[in-house]
C-alpha positions as CSV (number, residue, x, y, z in Angstrom):
1,X,134.6,94.7,92.0
2,X,137.8,97.1,92.7
3,X,140.3,97.1,95.4
4,X,141.6,100.4,96.9
5,X,143.9,100.8,99.5
6,X,143.4,101.8,103.3
7,X,145.8,103.3,105.9
8,X,146.7,100.4,107.9
9,X,149.7,99.6,110.4
10,X,152.8,99.8,110.0
11,X,155.0,96.5,109.8
12,X,158.0,97.5,111.8
13,X,159.6,95.4,109.1
14,X,158.1,98.3,107.2
15,X,159.3,101.0,109.8
16,X,163.7,100.4,110.0
17,X,162.9,100.3,106.0
18,X,162.3,104.0,105.9
19,X,164.6,105.2,108.6
20,X,167.0,102.7,107.0
21,X,166.4,104.4,103.2
22,X,165.9,107.8,106.0
23,X,169.2,107.6,106.5
24,X,171.3,107.1,103.6
25,X,169.2,109.4,101.8
26,X,170.3,112.1,104.3
27,X,174.7,110.0,103.5
28,X,174.4,109.8,100.3
29,X,173.8,114.0,100.3
30,X,176.7,114.5,102.0
31,X,175.3,115.7,105.6
32,X,174.3,114.7,109.0
33,X,172.2,111.6,108.8
34,X,171.5,111.2,112.9
35,X,169.9,113.5,114.0
36,X,167.2,113.3,110.8
37,X,167.3,109.3,111.5
38,X,166.1,110.7,114.7
39,X,163.3,113.1,114.0
40,X,161.9,110.1,111.2
41,X,161.9,107.6,114.4
42,X,160.1,109.7,116.8
43,X,157.4,109.5,114.7
44,X,157.1,105.7,115.0
45,X,156.5,106.1,118.1
46,X,155.5,102.0,118.4
47,X,159.0,101.3,117.8
48,X,160.4,103.1,120.0
49,X,164.4,100.5,119.9
50,X,164.1,100.9,116.0
51,X,166.1,104.2,115.8
52,X,169.1,102.5,117.8
53,X,169.7,99.4,116.1
54,X,169.4,101.0,112.4
55,X,172.0,103.6,113.4
56,X,174.4,100.8,114.4
57,X,173.4,98.8,111.8
58,X,173.8,101.9,109.2
59,X,176.9,102.6,110.9
60,X,178.7,99.5,110.1
61,X,176.3,99.1,106.2
62,X,178.4,102.3,105.1
63,X,182.1,101.6,105.2
64,X,180.9,98.1,103.2
65,X,179.0,99.9,100.5
66,X,179.7,100.1,97.0
67,X,182.1,103.7,96.2
68,X,180.5,106.5,94.9
69,X,182.0,108.6,92.7
70,X,178.9,111.3,92.1
71,X,175.3,111.5,93.0
72,X,173.8,112.4,90.8
73,X,169.4,112.2,92.6
74,X,168.7,110.8,95.7
75,X,165.1,109.6,97.0
76,X,163.7,110.8,93.6
77,X,159.9,110.9,93.3
78,X,157.9,110.6,90.3
79,X,155.2,110.3,88.5
80,X,154.5,109.7,85.2
81,X,150.8,109.2,83.5
82,X,150.9,106.9,79.8
83,X,147.7,106.4,78.1
84,X,145.9,104.9,80.1
85,X,147.4,104.7,83.9
86,X,149.9,107.0,86.7
87,X,153.1,105.0,87.5
88,X,154.4,107.2,90.6
89,X,157.7,106.0,92.8
90,X,160.7,106.5,94.9
91,X,163.9,106.1,93.2
92,X,166.5,105.9,96.3
93,X,170.0,106.2,94.7
94,X,171.4,107.3,91.3
95,X,175.6,107.1,91.2
96,X,178.2,107.1,89.3
97,X,179.9,104.2,90.1
98,X,183.3,102.2,87.8
99,X,182.2,105.1,85.8
100,X,178.7,104.3,85.6
101,X,175.6,106.0,85.6
102,X,174.3,103.2,87.8
103,X,170.1,103.2,89.1
104,X,170.2,101.8,93.0
105,X,167.5,100.7,95.4
106,X,168.1,99.4,98.7
107,X,165.9,95.8,100.0
108,X,166.4,95.5,103.6
109,X,165.5,91.6,104.8
110,X,165.4,89.9,108.3
111,X,168.1,87.8,106.1
112,X,169.2,88.1,103.0
113,X,166.7,86.6,99.4
114,X,167.9,84.0,97.1
115,X,170.3,85.5,94.3
116,X,167.9,84.8,91.6
117,X,165.1,85.9,93.5
118,X,165.4,89.8,92.5
119,X,166.6,88.8,88.4
120,X,162.9,89.3,87.1
121,X,162.1,91.3,89.2
122,X,160.3,95.0,87.3
123,X,160.5,97.1,89.9
124,X,164.2,99.5,88.4
125,X,163.4,98.4,84.6
126,X,160.3,100.0,85.5
127,X,162.8,103.1,87.6
128,X,164.9,103.2,85.0
129,X,162.4,103.9,82.1
130,X,160.9,107.1,84.3
131,X,164.3,107.8,85.7
132,X,165.9,108.4,81.8
133,X,162.1,110.0,80.8
134,X,162.5,112.7,83.3
135,X,166.3,113.4,82.9
136,X,167.2,112.7,79.7
137,X,170.0,110.4,82.1
138,X,171.2,107.0,80.3
139,X,170.8,104.8,82.6
140,X,173.6,102.5,82.2
141,X,173.1,99.7,85.3
142,X,170.7,98.8,87.5
143,X,171.0,97.1,91.2
144,X,169.7,95.8,93.9
145,X,171.4,96.6,97.7
146,X,170.5,93.8,99.3
147,X,170.7,94.9,102.9
148,X,169.9,92.5,106.2
149,X,168.9,94.5,109.1
150,X,170.2,92.8,112.2
151,X,174.3,93.8,111.4
152,X,176.8,91.5,113.0
153,X,176.2,91.9,115.9
154,X,179.7,93.1,119.1
155,X,180.7,90.2,122.1
156,X,178.3,90.7,124.9
157,X,179.1,90.0,128.5
158,X,177.0,87.8,130.5
159,X,175.6,89.2,134.1
160,X,178.7,88.5,136.2
161,X,180.0,91.1,133.6
162,X,184.0,88.8,133.1
163,X,182.6,85.8,131.3
164,X,181.0,86.4,126.7
165,X,178.2,85.2,125.8
166,X,177.7,83.1,123.4
167,X,173.3,83.2,122.4
168,X,172.1,85.2,119.4
169,X,176.1,86.5,119.3
170,X,175.2,86.2,114.5
171,X,178.1,88.1,113.3
172,X,181.2,88.3,111.4
173,X,185.4,88.0,113.2
174,X,185.7,90.5,111.9
175,X,182.8,92.7,114.1
176,X,183.5,90.2,116.5
177,X,187.0,89.9,117.8
178,X,187.6,93.8,117.5
179,X,184.9,94.4,120.2
180,X,187.0,91.8,121.8
181,X,189.8,93.8,122.4
182,X,188.3,96.4,123.2
183,X,187.4,95.2,126.3
184,X,190.5,94.3,126.5
185,X,191.2,90.8,126.1
186,X,192.1,88.1,123.5
187,X,189.0,87.1,120.8
188,X,191.5,83.8,120.0
189,X,190.8,81.9,123.2
190,X,187.4,82.2,122.3
191,X,187.5,81.6,118.1
192,X,186.1,77.7,118.5
193,X,183.2,78.8,121.1
194,X,182.6,82.1,118.4
195,X,182.6,79.6,115.5
196,X,179.0,77.9,115.0
197,X,177.8,81.9,115.3
198,X,180.0,83.9,112.7
199,X,178.3,84.6,108.8
200,X,180.9,86.1,106.3
201,X,180.0,89.2,105.1
202,X,177.7,88.3,102.1
203,X,175.4,86.7,104.4
204,X,174.6,90.5,105.9
205,X,175.2,92.9,102.4
206,X,174.7,92.0,98.5
207,X,174.5,93.1,96.0
208,X,171.9,92.2,92.4
209,X,172.2,93.0,89.8
210,X,170.0,93.2,87.5
211,X,169.0,93.0,83.9
212,X,167.1,95.8,81.7
213,X,163.6,94.5,79.7
214,X,161.9,95.5,76.3
215,X,159.1,97.0,77.2
216,X,159.1,96.6,80.1
217,X,156.6,99.3,81.2
218,X,154.1,97.5,78.3
219,X,155.4,94.3,80.1
220,X,153.8,96.1,83.7
221,X,150.2,98.1,82.1
222,X,150.0,94.2,80.7
223,X,150.0,92.4,84.3
224,X,148.2,95.5,85.8
225,X,145.6,95.0,83.5
226,X,145.0,91.6,84.0
227,X,144.7,91.6,87.6
228,X,142.1,94.6,86.8
229,X,140.2,91.4,84.7
230,X,140.7,89.1,88.7
231,X,139.0,91.4,90.2
232,X,136.3,92.2,88.3
233,X,134.5,88.8,88.4
234,X,131.9,88.6,91.3
235,X,134.4,85.1,92.2
236,X,137.7,86.4,92.5
237,X,139.0,86.0,95.9
238,X,142.5,87.9,96.7
239,X,144.9,85.3,98.1
240,X,148.4,85.8,98.8
241,X,151.4,84.0,99.9
242,X,153.3,85.5,103.3
243,X,152.4,87.5,105.8
244,X,154.0,90.7,105.0
245,X,151.4,90.7,101.8
246,X,148.9,92.3,104.1
247,X,150.7,96.2,104.5
248,X,152.1,96.1,101.2
249,X,150.7,98.7,99.9
250,X,151.4,96.5,96.1
251,X,149.0,94.3,96.9
252,X,146.0,95.1,95.2
253,X,148.3,94.6,92.0
254,X,150.4,91.8,92.9
255,X,152.0,89.4,90.3
256,X,152.7,87.0,93.2
257,X,148.2,87.5,94.2
258,X,147.0,83.8,92.4
259,X,149.5,81.8,95.4
260,X,149.5,81.6,98.4
261,X,145.5,81.2,100.6
262,X,142.4,81.9,99.3
263,X,140.8,85.0,101.5
264,X,137.6,86.5,101.6
265,X,136.0,89.5,101.0
266,X,135.3,90.4,105.5
267,X,138.7,88.8,105.8
268,X,139.7,91.3,102.2
269,X,137.8,94.3,104.3
270,X,139.0,93.5,108.1
271,X,143.0,94.0,106.4
272,X,142.0,97.2,105.8
273,X,140.7,97.3,101.5
274,X,137.7,99.0,101.2
275,X,135.8,96.6,98.9
276,X,133.9,97.9,95.9
277,X,131.2,95.7,94.6
């Protein structure tokens, strides 16, 4: 049995990530990123609000991103054929950071994942292998830049226009206090009320360094072959463990496919997959 990915509706989180990548791609190319972001956002009419959300988030995060000495590549697409498989991907950024050639992948989240969640991830070791194969340049470090989709909130007035609202104000003291000052008020007056909503900067952005794998490609090929073997069984049921899995393009080869809720074949078809007996 083979399961092929069909065309599916893209979730808001996926579109947000696409738009964020578009903005950072142009930023690291050293060109205007606002107009490309606007143009890209207009191709997703179901989410008209995302342009402004992403624009504000990118403006906040740019000063907080690691300093890049030199950009070597942005949004580099690759397709490499091995004996049994074709590996394709898009490398977000390769740059010299602190004098070290570093491969970077941007990840956007509702809230940042646990610091250990990506430690054993195989994506960047595969991308490292591909980049070195394509360019002959040795990658010395790999990083995930974990980015919270909602950047720190600026202060808001209530409907009365003269009293600060404290609902839904997850923010940092830096952002919130500066906003209050721009309103001509003193943030110290409201510190006790805003404190429960304050987060640290690391709650919005974090760099996770990833270790390399020996024979990463071989390990991935072995994992893919294991999943293919499972799907060849007539009694095999696809499974998923997260609400975003049905929209993930890597669903059919996911290592976590053996976890979570069992699905029958009709449900798989309804998720946009073509099932070939």
